[in-house]
Each structure stands twice: as C-alpha cells, then as structure tokens.
N, C-alpha and C positions, 0 to 999 in steps of 0.2 A: 877580130874580123867577124867573124860568119856569128859570134853569138854576140855579140852587138846589134849587126844588125836581125837580128830573131827577135832579140829583146824590141828592137825599134816596132820594130813589126807587129808587133802582141803590143804592146802597151799602146800602138795608134789604133789597134783593134779593140780595145780597151773603149775610150774617146771613142770611137764611132757610135758603139753600144750601151752609152750613156744614155739614152732614151727610156731602156731597159733598167739597166740597173741602176740608175736615179732614183726611179717613181718603185724599183724594189722592197725602199724601207717603209712605206706604208700597204703596196699589197702584191701576193703573191709570183713567183717568177713565170710568165707563158713558157707553154709547156715545149712550144716552138726554142725558145732559150734553152732550154734545158735540153732537149734532144742536142743542140749544137755546142751544150758544154761534155755532154757526153760521151761526142763521138770527134773529140778535140784528141790527138795521136799524144802516147805517152812520151816521144822525145820533148816534144814541144813543154808539156806540163814539165818535167824534169830540170826541161834549162831555163825554165821561169821560174822554178823552185825559190832562187834569192830575189828575183826581183818584187815575186808577192808578197814575203815577210818583209821585206823592207820597206814596201809600202803600206804593210798594216802598221810599222814599230812608227811608220813617220805621221802617219793618220793618228793610228791614238797621244800623239802626243800632242799633235796637233789641238785635239780633242781633249783636253787636258789643264793645258795653257791657258784658252780660250775659257773654261769654263761655263760648257754650255754643252748639254746636258742630251739637248735630242737628237744629236748622230746616232744613230743605230745602224750596227755593222750586217752588212748579209751576209751570210756562210754559200760562200760561194769564191770557185778556184779564181776568178776575174773579180777586178776593182774597180770601182766607180773611176770615172775620170775626174773626181774633184777631186785636185792634187793640191797640195799648199806648199804657200807660195815659202823660198827655200832660195838663198840666198850661194846656194852649190851653184861650182863653176860646171858641174857636167850635167848643165840641162838641157844640152842640143839643140833639135830643133824643134821641143815642147814648147807650148807658149800657153801663159796663166790665161784662165780660162774666169772669169766674174758669172756668178748667178746671181737671181732674187733671192732673196732670202725665204727658205722652206718654212710651210710652217712647224710650229711644236710636235713633237709626239708625245702624246701622253703614253702610259700605263699602260691604260687598255686596251690600245691598239697594238701596241707594243707586241703585249704577248696571248693578246692573240694568231699574230702573223708568224713569231716565231718560228711557233711547230709546225705548219706548212713552209716556210723557209728550207726546218731541218727536210720533212720529207721531199720536198723537189730538187735536194741540191744533194742529196746522200751519196757520193762516189767515194769507191773503193780503192784509188790508188793512194800511195804514202801520203803524198805532195799536198792532195788534198787531206785528207784526214791532219796530217799537221796546223791548215788554215784554220779549219774547221774548230778545231782546239783551242787555238788561239783567239779566232774569233768566240766564242762561247767565255773565252774569261774575259774579254773586253767588253762584252753586252752583259755577264754579272755584274759587272763593278758600276756600269748605265745606269742599270736599274736599278739596284741597290742607290746608288744618289740622288737616281730622280723619286725612291720612295720616301728617302731622307726628308728629302727637298719640300713634300707634298703633305707628309706632315708636321710638319714643325715653321713658324712663320720666315718667311727670308729675313728677315730684318736681326734672327740672333744665330748668323748661321755658325758664329763661334762658340754658341752653344744648346749644338744640337740635341738630342736627348736620344739616349739607345734603349734600346729592349736589355736591359744588364739581367744579368741571374740574379742579380742583386734586390730587383725589383719585382724579381718575378717569385724569388725565397718567399720575399715581405709579403708578398699578397698569400699565398701558401702557407707558409707558419704565423699567424697572427691569429689568435683565441676565435674559437668558429659562432660563438657565442657571445654578448653582453657582459659584465661579472651581476654578480646578486651584490651590492654594497648595504653592508653592516655598519651602523656607527653605535657605539661605546663611551660613554661618559668615564673609562679609565684606560690606563693606556698599560694594564699589565696582562692584558688578555693573549695568552699562547695562544699562535696561529696553529701547530698544529693540537694542540685541546679541542681549538673552535674547530677545526671539522672534524674529528673524530666526533662527538658531541651529534655535529649536524647529523653526519650518519649512521651513528648508532640510533639518535630519535627515529627518523622515518625507516629504522628498519625495523625497529623492537614498536611506535604507536601503529604506525598504516602500511608495513609490509610494503615497503618503497624502497630503490638500491637506488640511492643517489651517486655518481658517477663525476668527481670530483678531478680535474684538470691541476689544479693552483689555486693556493692563496694569499694573499703579497696584502700587507698593510701600506698604509697610507697613513700620511694628517696634510696633506695641500689644502684640502675644501675644509679641516674642522678647527674649531676653536682650541683654547686650552685647557688641557688634560681627558683630549678630546682623540678618539684615534676609529680612522675606518677598516674594516676588514674586504675585500675584494677576492669573491667567491666566482669562482670558473669552474664552469660544468665544463662535461660533453658532449651528451645527448642530449637531445630535444623534447625529451621524457622529462628528465631530470631537471631541465630548465622553466619549463612547464609546470612541473611540479613545486618547484620552488618561486614561483608568484604567485601562488596562494601561499597571503601571510598570513593565517591561520591555520595553520598546521604549520608553524613555527614551533620552538620551545618560547615558554615565557621566558626560558632564560638561560642563558648558554655561558660558561663557565664562571656561573656565579656572579654574573654583570644582568641591569637589563642593558636593552638596546633597545632602535629604534632604524626607522628605513628612512635615510633620506630623500631618495627617490626610485624613482620601478623600470626597472631597466624596459628597452624597449624591445620591440617585438622580432628576434631574427628569421630574416627567411626561410629557415629553415620550420617555421611556423604559418609560415604568409603563404596563400595561395592567389591566382591572378583569375576574375572573370572577365570572362572577352561578350564584346560585343551587348554591353548594356547601353540602353538610348540613352542620348541625355536629354531626352525632354522628360524622360518621366518624373517622378514627384521619389528625391534621392532621398528622403529623412524615409519613405515609408514602404521606400525600398528596403533600408537600413534595419528599418524595425521588425520589417518583415522576414529577414536574415537572421538578425538574433531570434527571432522567438523559434525558427526552424531548430539553425542550431547555437543554443547555450553559449558555446566555447568563442564565439567571435568574441571580439573583443571589442576591434573596429574595423569599416568600414570606410575607405578610405578609394578619393575619384584619381583615379593618374592621371598630367597633364602632359602637355609635351612642351617643347623645349621653350614653345613662344607662353606658354603658362596660360595655353587656352583647355578645356575639359577634353577627354579623349572617350571611346567605350570600354574602355578598361576599369575595372573595379579591381582594387587590394585590398584582399580579407588579412585578418592579424588575428590569428586563434592562440589558443592557451591551455590547448588538448591536442596534443599530439597525436593522438588515436586516432580522433578525428577526422584533424585535419589527413590523416593517409587514408582514412577512407572517400573521404570527397575527392584524394585526387586519383585511387583506383579508381569511381566509377568517372571521373569524367567530364561530370555531367550536375546543374543543381536547379532545381524548380522553384522558381519564384510567381506567387500569383498566377498560376498557369502558365511561366512560358519557361524556356526550358534554355540554359545558359553553360556553355561551354568554361574550364576549368582547367585552368595550366599553374605546373607551378613557377611558384617567383623565383626568378634569378638576381641575386643581388649583385653591382658593380663591384669589380674588385680592388684593394683597399691600393691605393696610389705612394708609390717612397717619394717622399720629397725631403731633402737635405738642409737640417737647422740650419746653416752658416748660409749656402747661396741662393738659397730658394728655389734648384733646380732639383729636378727629378730623375730618380732613378739609381742613385747612391748614398749613401750613407754621411754624415757627416765626417767620419776619419775615414771617406775612401776621398772627398771632396782636394778637387786639385786648383783651387782659387784661394788667392792669399787673403786677401779682403772679405769682412762678413758685409750679408744684402743684408738690410731692414726689410719688413714686411710686409710695412705696411705703404710705404714711399717708394722701395725700390731700389734706391741709392746704396752704393754699397761704399764701408769704410771699414780703415784699418781695424779699431776700435769700438766696436759698437754703443758702448755702455759709453765715450764721449758723445755719442750720436745726439742731435737736438732735434729730432721726427719736424717736420711742416703740419705734419697733421692732414697729408693732403693724399689722400687714398690712391693709389695707382702701383697696377700690375706691373713686373720685371718684367714679361716675358709678352703678354698683348697690350702694355698700357691702357688696359681698362680700369676702372673705377671700384677696384676687387684689390683684396689683400694678394699680394704674391704667391700662399700658398693653399688658395681658396679653391675648390671644386669648380665651383662656377666659372676656375680659366676653358677656356677653348684648347687651350696645348695641353691641360692638366684631361682635358676631358680626352682629348686626342692619342693623348700618353696611354692613357685607361682602356680607353676604345683598343688600339692596339697592340694591348696587355693582356686583355681579354681575349684576340684571337687566336695573339701566339700560344698562350694558354690551354687553349682550347685544339690545336693543333697538337699539343706536343702531348693531350691524353688520346689526340685521334691517332700521332705516327704512335708511342706506349701499344697502343692496343694493336696495329697494323702487322709494327716490329716485333709486338708476341706472337701473333697468331704465327707468324714467318718464322722464326726462331722453334715455335713447335714443329710446323710441317718439317724443316731442317731434319731435326732430332730424328723426326719419323722415316725420312725420306735417307738418313745416316747411313743405311747396310745395305742399302738397294742402289745407290748410283753418288756418283764424286761429280763434285764442278769443279770445271777446270776455264780460268781468265782467260790462256789463249782460244780456248773453240771458240767465241763469241767474238762479232768484232767492239769494237765502242762505241756504248749507246752516249748520247748527246745529255746533257746538262739538264738536272730536273728542272722546270719552268715552273713559275708558280699558277696558279689555278685562273681561270680566264672567271674577271667579273664584268662579262658582257650581261648588261639590262637583259637580254632576252633570253637567257641562261637563265640568268634570275627568277625571270615571270613563271619561264619553263617548271624550273624546280619549286618555286609558287602551288605551282599547276597540280604539280605532280603530288606532292604533298598532300594538298588540296581531293585528287585523286582518291590516295590510297584513305584520306582519312572518311571520305564518301565510301571505299570498301568496306570501311573496317564498320562507319554506320549502317548501310545493307547487309552487313553481316547479323549485325543485332539483329538488324528489321527482320532478318530470317527467321535468327532462333526465336523469336519472340514471339511472330506470327506460327512458325510449328506449335509453339508456347496456346497458343491462343485457337490454332484447329486441334488440338489435344483435348484441351477443353471447353470446347465446343462438342465433341462427340461426348464426352463423358457427362457434359449439360441433355444431353438428347437422350441417353439412355436415365439418365435419372431422370427427366420429364416421364421415357417411356413408362418406368415401374410406379411415378406418381400418376399416372394414369389408370395403369391399371391395376391399383391401390383407391381408386376414387370410384372406379365400376364395382369393383367388391364393396369398398363400403354402398354404394347406390340399390345392390340387390340385396346388402344385410337388412337396410332401412324398407326396402320391398314389403322384405319377409316381415319383417317387424310390422309394419301396416296390416300387415294381414290377418299377423297373430292378435292386433289388438281390435279389430272388425271381432274377429272368432270370441273376444277376451267381452265386449262391448255388447253379442249378443245371449252370453250367456248372463251378461248383468241384468238382461229384461228378462233373460227366464226365471232369473230369482225374483225382481220385482213383481212379477205377476205370481209367482207363488206364495210371499207376504203376502202381497193385497189379500190373498183365496183366504190368509192364515187368521189374515185378522176378522176376512166376515168370518169365517168359525167358531173365532173367537166372541165376537159381538153378538154373531146368531144363536149362536149353540151354545158355547159352555160359561159365559156370562151369564146368559137368563135361568141356567141351573143350579150354577154356585149361587146366585143370589135366589132362590128357592130354598139351598140347602140353607143358607145360613137364616134367613126367617125361619125356617121348621128347629132350627137350632136357639134362635132365641124364644122363641113361644115355648119349647120344654125349660125354659133356664127359671118360669116362673110360676111359683109353686100360686099354693090356690091363697085366696086373698089378693094375688097383684105384688107378689116378695117376688124379687130379682134373687135367685140362686148364687149366682155367679157375677158378680158386679163384673169383674176384669174382662169375663170373656164378652157379654157385652157390650163391653168399650170396644173391643177388638172387634167382633161381628161387626159395630156400626163403622169402624174405620177402614174395614176391608169390602162393604156396600159402596159407602163413598169413591172408595179409587174403583173400581168398577165401573158406577156409574159413567167419574170422569174421565176413564178410558173409551168409553163406551159414547161418551161426546169427546171425543180428540182432545183432549186437555192434558199436558203433566202432571204428574205426579211424583211425590216426595214418599 
C-alpha cells in the first residue's frame, strides 16, 4: 500500500510538471528543474524504476502504432504527463487529458536539442542510466524513420530505398574512365593480341606506358562481320594519350580499324573556374582560354537545376600534366582577370534495378514478383507481353520521364545521400586509422578498462544548422584569405628583394655613366690638341709651298733652260730630242704647280 501511494504521488508530480517536460521536446530544460531532479531522493528513484520503464514502453508502442515520428523522448528520470489511452482497469485516480496537436519536430531541431538534453540530464544513479539507455534507443529509431521519410516521397512508403552496401560498392567499383571504342570490320581480332600490340606500339614509338585495366568485346551497335573493342584504362595520363588518334598504329592485328565515337572527357581531366561573370562574352572568353592552354578541348558554362547560367565554368582538358599544373596553381589569368580554379567532382553512379526500376539493389537481389516498365511505370508479370501506352510516367515521382532517368528527384536525392555516405565513410576510415595508430603507439604504456569509465551517450548526427553552415563557409573563406595573404607576403618579399637589386644595379649604371662622361671629356681635350697640331701643320705646309714657288721652282726653271741651251749645237740642231721633250714637260708641270693647277 505504501508503494502504491508512493507511485501515485510520483505520477501526480509528473502531471504537475507537465509545463516543463512537455516543452522539453523543443527546448532544453531549465536549471531549476535540473536541480530539482538531481536532489530527488535515491529511495524514490529506486521505487519508481518499474513505473518509469513501463511508461516508456507504453509510450513507445503507442507512437509506433499511430505512425507519427514527431514525438521525441526526453532523456530525463521523470516522464511527461501525456499518457497514452489505455483500457486497463488499474488507472486509479488518473484522468485522460487531451491537448492540442503539437507541431512537427524536424530532424535539425532535434539533433541540436538532444546533445543539450544529454548534458543537462546526466545522472549517475543506476535507474537513470537504464532509462537513458532505453530512451537513446527510441530516439535513434525515431531519427532514422524521419530521415527516410524526408528523403523519399511519402506515396511510395512501401518502396523506401536504403543506402545499401551494393549501391556503395556499385558506385566505387565501376571503371574510372569511359572506354575507347575501336571498331573492326572482322570478328577474328583477339582481345589479348589487341591489348599487347597497343601497349607495345606506344612503348616503342612514343616511349609512353599505357595502363590498361580491361579489354572487352561488343557487337551490340555493330553490323554484320563487325566488332567493337572497348579499351578501359587505369589513369588519366593513359586516357589523355589515347585521345590523340594520330598516335594510334595504322593496323592492329593485321586489320584496319575506325573510331565510331570519341569518349567524353572524364572528371579526372576536368576543372571548375569560379566567379566567371555571366555578362561577359563567353565565346571570346573560351577562345582566350584555348589560346593560353591548347590542351583545353571544351569550355562549358554550368547551369543550376532551373537551367539558368551560373558563375561556374567547366574546363575539359586533354593533357593530364597541364590539368595538374592548373590545379596546383589554383589560379588562371584571362584578360587581366584572375579566376579561382577547383577540382571538378562528378556525381556517383546510381544503382538502378533493371527489374523493378528501384534504386539501391541489383536485379538478382530484387524481391518484387512483377517487372516494371521503365516507360509507363506499370508492373506486369511478363514484360514481353506488355503493350506500352507510350505515355512517359515515372514510377517514383509520376513525372514525365523514364523510371530509371537521372532527372528523377528520387534518384537525385538517393545520389546526394549516397555521396554524403561515401564522403563520411572516407572521413571515418581516416579518423579510425589515425586512432588505431595512436592506440598501437600507446599500447605498451597504458591499458583501457571499460569499467573505469562511465557510459557515454549515443553518437548524434552533425548539426545542419544554417548558421553553422554559414560559419563554416566563413571559416573556409577566412582560411582562403589567409592563404592569399601569405602568398601576397611572399610576393611582397620577392618584390622588395627585386627593388634592392634594382637600386644596386642603378648605382652601378650611374657609376659607369660617370666614368664614360670623364672619358668623353678627356677625348674632347685630346681632339682640341690634335686640332692645334693640324693647324700648325697647315701653316708649315703653306710656308713650304711659298718656298717651293718663290725659290726652288724658279731655280729649277733656270737650270732646265741652261740644259736646253747646251743641248743645241751650231746651226740650231738639237743634240738629244728626248731630253728636250722631258725638259719641256718638267717646265710645264712647274708652271702648273706655281699656278695652283693639278698636273699628271
């Protein structure tokens, strides 16, 4: 009887605290309530253990039966007074209380509140630990159901897709590059010899190593007596080399071949340019980029989900080295404008069942009995006997596209969730490997005993608060600003060093100019001295001319006249006519020289 009265008193206190516990779904509990909870007597906690646990089980069963996932259990030793309807006869003095319909709680608010509740309601007694453990399990089930209901349409609850291991493995184990398709007009080509000849040709003629993953034969799109060879490569360098058809051999396995199509440029050879103005001339921008980097094959303006142009431009290159250089530089200059470059990350491949057109599993894992037409979305036991109405209707969203189309919102949502899962897996693997290394390093010095530590709360999903996202964006922007400032500091130091060297070179050049001026002045003085000497020589030459004209030439003329008279004998006959002609010529030349005439 005492236990019954104590239980009734405890539940009456729970009803009185309805204003606190009922609102604790959306906001943390107040400090006064926490203090009141912590100061409860241990005897009351021990006595009320069965009542609290039974109330928790009844409430969880009622929430599951009603199908509402908005009820969030509060981690507290006391229970809310919202009791479920019961037909039991031992209700006693309790009355059913009806409340207005509460607002639905989304995942974002619950993920933000529950860590605070864990912090405020961490009690060390045994009863509270058991209650917390049960509530954590209930909260985990509620959160999981709400995430699934938000990701997919409510009209297909029976076909809710899960991020299975098969879908993750399918996204990670496909070939990383599209195949190079080579078509032969004969079906006698051996795949092994084809692969060996291609590798040998590039190794011997171009000194390049081609990493081949697989070679496959196909005749789906071929005519009679034709076959296609699909060549899958391992790295971007091999893919880029094979894009140049001029480097291929002329004959493979003794057969002529053609290329029916050119493979699309993969994400490993693509880049993203950010903040490209929408108003600029895109053709001119593309031409300038291709002139700067000849390996750029395509320049594509990206679009959003409304098919509107955005400020991102995708570059598709045919050279892996030039792509890596651009990615390492992180910047590109076009028309005196600096643009930021980032790596292009492609969406993952989505696994779609070819039987029921659902996502996340293979055909051999499908549990559906009927096959689904991907055009009209209807299910039939034998799809070959089905006459399609040719009205395109998606099975998932009833849209005007095929059921296995990547445009479907359900497929897009699944792909986004799968991408997040794969990224979280990579992060968890990195953190797990680092923790394992730390444990191995400390294994010889410490030992972990579970009983020495209290039970920790269940891990919660990271908060997706818009303010946190903005803060993360701001922090990343500040880190980029710091990197830019550090680069500017390095550039400034280099510029200062350049200015110091420039000043030293200017001083050396000024000294050399001063030396040249002094040498020029000295040369001017030497020229003046030479001019004076030339003037003296001119005067000397004039005096010599006067001596020749006034003294030597008259004397020579008299001597020649005397010789001419001696050359005549009696009777006026000349003794030597040649001598007479020479004497006459000498006299004529002297007369010309005295008159200032030139003579020969």
